[in-house]
N, C-alpha and C positions, 0 to 999 in steps of 0.2 A: 791558885791549886794548878799542880802539873797535870798533864793527860794522865788519865787512868787506864789502866787495864782493861780491855772490853770485859764484860760480864760473861762468864762461861758458858755455853750453850750445852743444855743436858742432852744425853744421849736420847731420851724420849723425843724431846722437841727435833732433833736431828733425824730420828725415825720417821716423823711425822711429815716433814718436808719430803723425804723420800717417798712416802706414801703417797702424798701428792702430785708429786712429778710423774709417778706410774699413768696419772691420767692424761699424760701428754705423749705417751709411748705410741709409737707407729708399728705396730704388730700384728699385721694382718693374716701372716703365714703362722706362727707359732702361737697366737693370741695367747701370749704368756708377756704380758707387760712386766717391766722391770722399771723400779726408780731409784735413783741415788742421789745423795746430798753431800757435798764435800765442803767443809769446813776451813777456813783461812785462820792463820794465829791472829789476823786483827778481827776475827767475829763476823765475818762475810760468809755467807753460804752461797753455793754454786750448784746447781743441780742438773740432772742428766737423765733420759730415759732410752730406753732402747730403741734404735733405728733399724727396721728390716728393709731388705731390698729383695724382690722377686729371683735374683742372682744372690742367693743366699750367702754367700763368701764376703759380699759386701757391707752386711749387716755389722753394725757397730752396737756395742754394748753399753747400758747406763753408764757404768762406771767410769767408760772413758770418754763418753761425752760429757761428764761433769769435770773430770780432770783437764782436757783440753780446752773447754770453756774458760776455766779458771785462768788457766795458764795465758791464754788469749787475751783476758784483761789485764793480763799484767801482773797475776797473785803467782808467789814461789814457795810461800811457806804454808804447810797446811800442819791440823792437827787430828782430825778425825774424817772417817768417810762412812756412811750410813747405806746402806743398800736393802730394798724392800720389793718383796714380790708373794704371790699367792701360791706358796708351797710349803710342804712338811718333808725335811727341816726347814730352817731359814736359808735364803740363797747363800751362796758362796761364790765371789768373784771368780771368772774362769782365769785359765794360766795367762790369756794375753792382758785381761785387766790387772791382773797382779803387776804385771811386767810393766804395764804403763802407769800403775799406782807408785810402783818403787821409782822409776823416772824421773814423775813429776812431783811427788809428795813424799818420799822414802818410808820409814819404817813406822808408819800414824798407825792409829786406832780404826781397826774395822769392825762396825756396828752391823750386824746381820739381823732382820727382823721380817717375821710373815705376818698376815693379815690376822692371825689368830692370837697375837700377842706374845709368840714364844722368841727369844733372842737369844743371838750368840756374840760375844765379843772375843777377838783375836786382834795381836797385831799383825804386821803385814809379814814379816819374817817369820810367824809360826804358820802362816798359810804357805809362805815361799821361804823356805830356810836357804838356797842358795841363788840370789836372783843375779842376772846378767846386768853389771851396771855402765854408766857411762864411761868410766875409768879406761874401759877397751878403747876407746877413740882419742883419748887424750894427747896422743903422739899424732894425730890423724890431722892435717889443717882441713880436711874436708869436712871432720865434723865439729869444727869449731863454731861458736854463734857470732853472728854479726848482727848487732842491732843498730836500725835506722833510726835516728832520733826526729828526722825532720818529718813531719807530717803525722805524728801521732795523735796529733789532737783529733784527726778526724776518725779514729777507732771509737767503736761505740761503748758507751759507758753502762754498767749494770746496777741496778739497786735492788735492795729486798725491802716489801713494805714492811711497816711498822705495826699497821693496823687498817682497819677499814671502816667504813661509814654506813650507818643505819639508820634509813627513812623510808617513806612511803613512794619516793621517786624511782619508777624501773627505767624509765627512759630519758634522757636529755629534755625531749618534749615537755614532760610531765612537770617541769619546775617552774613555779608560777611567777609572773611578773613580781610579785609581792614577796619572793623569797626572803627578803631580808627579816619577815616575821615568822618565817617558818623553823622549825626546830627539827634538829637532827642530832643523833650519837656519833661519837668516835668511840670505837672501840681499839684499845691498844692491846700489842700482844703481851700476855700478863708477864713473861720474863723481862719485861721493859718498863713495867709499872713504876719502877725507883726513878726514872727518867720523869716523871709527873709530879715529883716533891717540890710542894709549894707553889704550883701552877695556879692553884685556885686565887692566890693573891692577885692575879691578873682579870684585867676585866675582858680585853681582848683576844684571840688568838690565831695566828695565821696557819692554815692547813695545806700543805704542799701535797698534792694528789696526781696520781697517774690515771689518766681519763680512757679505762678501758675499753670502753666501747666506741672510742674514737676511730674512725678507718678512712685513711686516705687524708689530702689535704690539697689545700691551692693557695696559691701566695698571695692571692687578695680574694676578698670576701666581704659580705655585707656585713654591717656594724650595726648590731640593735642599739636603739637609743639615738641615732643618728639619722633617722630617717632612710633606715636601711642604704646607706650610701657605702659605695666600694673605697676599702681599706685595705692598705697590706696587713698581712696576717700577724705581722709584729705589731701592729697599731690599734690591734682590737682583739676580743676577748673569745673569738671562737674557739671550740674544742677541737676543731680540725687542723692541725699545726704540724709541722716536721716532727717537733718530740711532741708528744700529748700530754703534758703535764700543766698543771692548772694551780693557783694559788687563790685560797678562798679566805676570807678573813671573816670571823663571828664573835658573838658576844658568848662570854663563857657565862652559862646558868649555874652548872652544879659539876661537881667531880665526886664519882663514886668508884674507889678503886681505879681501875684500868679503864672506866667509863667516862668520857665528858660529854657533858649535853650542852649542844651549842647553838643559839639562835642566829640565822642569817647565812648559811652554807647554801651555795648553789653547786651541789653533788648529788649526786644519784646513789640509791641503795646499792653497796656493795662495792663502793668505789675503793681502791687499795689507797692507803695514806704513806706518804713515803717521809714525811717530817711534820714537826710541830713548832712553830716561833713564837715569841712573843712579840708584841706592837710596840716598837718604840717611838716614842712621841717625839717630834722636831724640836730641838732645843730652842728657846726663844731667845 
């Protein structure tokens, strides 16, 4: 089977992500948090929120944060941008944001929504009929891009969670030594439910998760189960790592639509799930 086109992300879903992004706005002066969510043609979502400064001219809008973040991570093709704020009518990108959206994404769909559920949808060219484009710089060598390939592996990588863990453990210290007998649920984004097709045929599942409560790390740590002897961080399972990513394998008990009941996960309540993978038995 060939690689399939990513399932389309619904407008309501993209607006919901933009609403969530509002919670990370830094807006102590205007007290007007705004969130944005930019959808790539590959199905990835990049978020942004407004970042204010006491010198107000340095403030950057949510839409520009989302656009520049996506470009920084190497994405150049986009389909939709959602923006959310608590205002009536729904928020419209400012002139500076429209120019940046045009430069980075072109004539994409702009979805504007407020917390009351009102929405408006327009193309960028409907918002800005005569944009100033990069073609003005085509003959100027100063404006030409140079990409340096060496060292690109050092750039940060961005992921979007596919779901989250539900159980009674609120802190890492709450996880008991006999966690292999404990039961958790993994709730998958309903729009990704089709990806669980026939997963109930498996006995075990590997949960790749982001340890959202992890803060800082040391390259050496004490290893549980080995008398608390000191090991390098890559030789033990400490949650405090350069990249706070965990792999936890559990037994599938049941599957109900987008919810999996799993025994044996050592993850706390609310842990974002990045991926699920089946367990492949070694060949004899």
